C-alpha positions, 0 to 999 in steps of 0.5 A: 850511445853515451857508453860508446862515446866514453869508450872512444873518448869523444874522438871520431872513429875514423880518426882513431882508425887512421891513427892506428893505421899510421902507427902500424905502417910506421912500425912495419917500416921500422921493422923492415929497416931493422930498427930497435923496438921497431913496432913501438918506435916506428909507430910513435915516429909516424904518428908524431910526424903526421901530427906535426905536418897537420894531418887531420881526420874528420876535422880532428887531430890524430888521436886515440883513447889513451885508456886503450893502452892501459888494457895492453900493459898487463901483457908485458907484466905477464911476459916478464913474469914468465921469465922468473927463474926457479932460483929468483930469490937467490938471484935477488939477494945480489940486487941490494947493492943497486937498490941502495945505489938507487936510493942515492941516485933518485934524489941526486938526479932530482936536485941536478934536474932542478938546477938545470931547469931553473938555472939553464931554462929559467923555469919557475921553482915549482916547474923545475922541481916537479919536472926533475922528478925521475919517476912518477909521471902522474904524481908529478903532474898532480903535485905540480899543478897544486904547487902552481907549476907551468903545467904545459911545460911540466907536461912536456918535460915529463913526457920527454923524459919518457920519450927520450929514454925510449928513443935514445937507449935502444939506439945507443945500444944498437950503436955499441952492439953494432946491430939492432938490439934483439931481433928485427922485430925489436923483441926477442923472447925465445921460442914459444910453445903453442898455447892451449885454451887452458894456457890462454885462460891461465894467462888472462887470469894472471893479468886480470887478477894481478891487475885488480889486486895490485890496484886495490893495494895501490901498488905503483904501476899496478897495471904492470906490477900486479900481473908481473908479480902474480905471473912471476910467482906462478912460473917460479913455482912451476904452476905454469910454463905458458907465456904470451906469444910474440905477436901479442908483445908486438901488438902491445908495442904498436898500441903503445907507440901509437898512443905515445905519438898521439900524445905528442901532438899539439905542442908549439915548436917554440915550447917543444924546442926549449923543452927538448933542449933542457930534456936532452941535457937532463937525460944525458946527465942521468944516463951518464951517471947511470952508466958510471954506476953500472960500470961499478955495480954490474959485477957485484950484482951479477948482471950485465952493464946494459941491465944495470943502465936500464934499471936506472934509466928514468923511462916509463916502466912498461917501455923500459921493460920492453927494451929489456926484453929486446936486449935479452937481459933480465927484465925482472931485474930492470922492472923491479928497480923501476918500481922502486924508482917510482916509489922513491921518486914520489916519496922523496919529492914530497919530503923534499918540498919542505926544503925547496922554496916553491 
């Protein structure tokens, strides 16, 4: 029984079922409307909205065990790895330009965010500094707590960084393109050949072994980066052509969207309103800078402008990878830049502490 309690994170089973059901209904409704990333965004909006209306189940707020989301992230990594072309190394030779730009972008937008949150928002130096980190959600919270930041505001600002990118970027591209990005389900991964039992075993092994090895080596976002790299190597070398079926990616969207929506529950309107206003200014500024870089660098790196914007967008690695898949741009290019962004954000935040008065 204690093991079951840990599995459910102390949440009543009925509350979990209702939360996932609401997420599924929201995702299917968004899919019917032809919205971008329908299963993820629809689930997130439905659960967030129901939480805001005060819906409770078994005298418990809507909630799901957040660890469950982790188990599905390798699906995204293996899917992206399946897109590794045989000439991946040749393509990657062109990417140094945007990687260098990223090394300038990361500290630049953190300084910008520090002043936005401090001057416009009146937040404490510690809260402003760690809220401005354009990557490393967990690391930002850990360092912020040790430095005396306002943890509730810091959590909201860092979480809104992820959420606003997930929401705004697909909508912006849909407006630009004149239609919902990707397919009506919010993802277009091309045709998928039927999987044999051997294919299923290979894909499972790529995800599990890749995650385990990356965790041992302390890779950033190990649950995504490990399966991605191992799957990419296997596909680039021609060892397998199997790829996760589209339904598995859509289920992953549903799980992730529901989990994100549940995490938004519990914030007061006043706190959420202030955090939202500040985050919109900060995210807007970062995306404008990313757009300018994309216009200049897309040609030299031989990637579309949309791919470069996504590579610099300060959202979650897994979520931005799903957006890349939906837009049918190189998810490999986008994801590797996001892993570099997280590493740079954490390293530069630690280095910058000596010049910032916390």
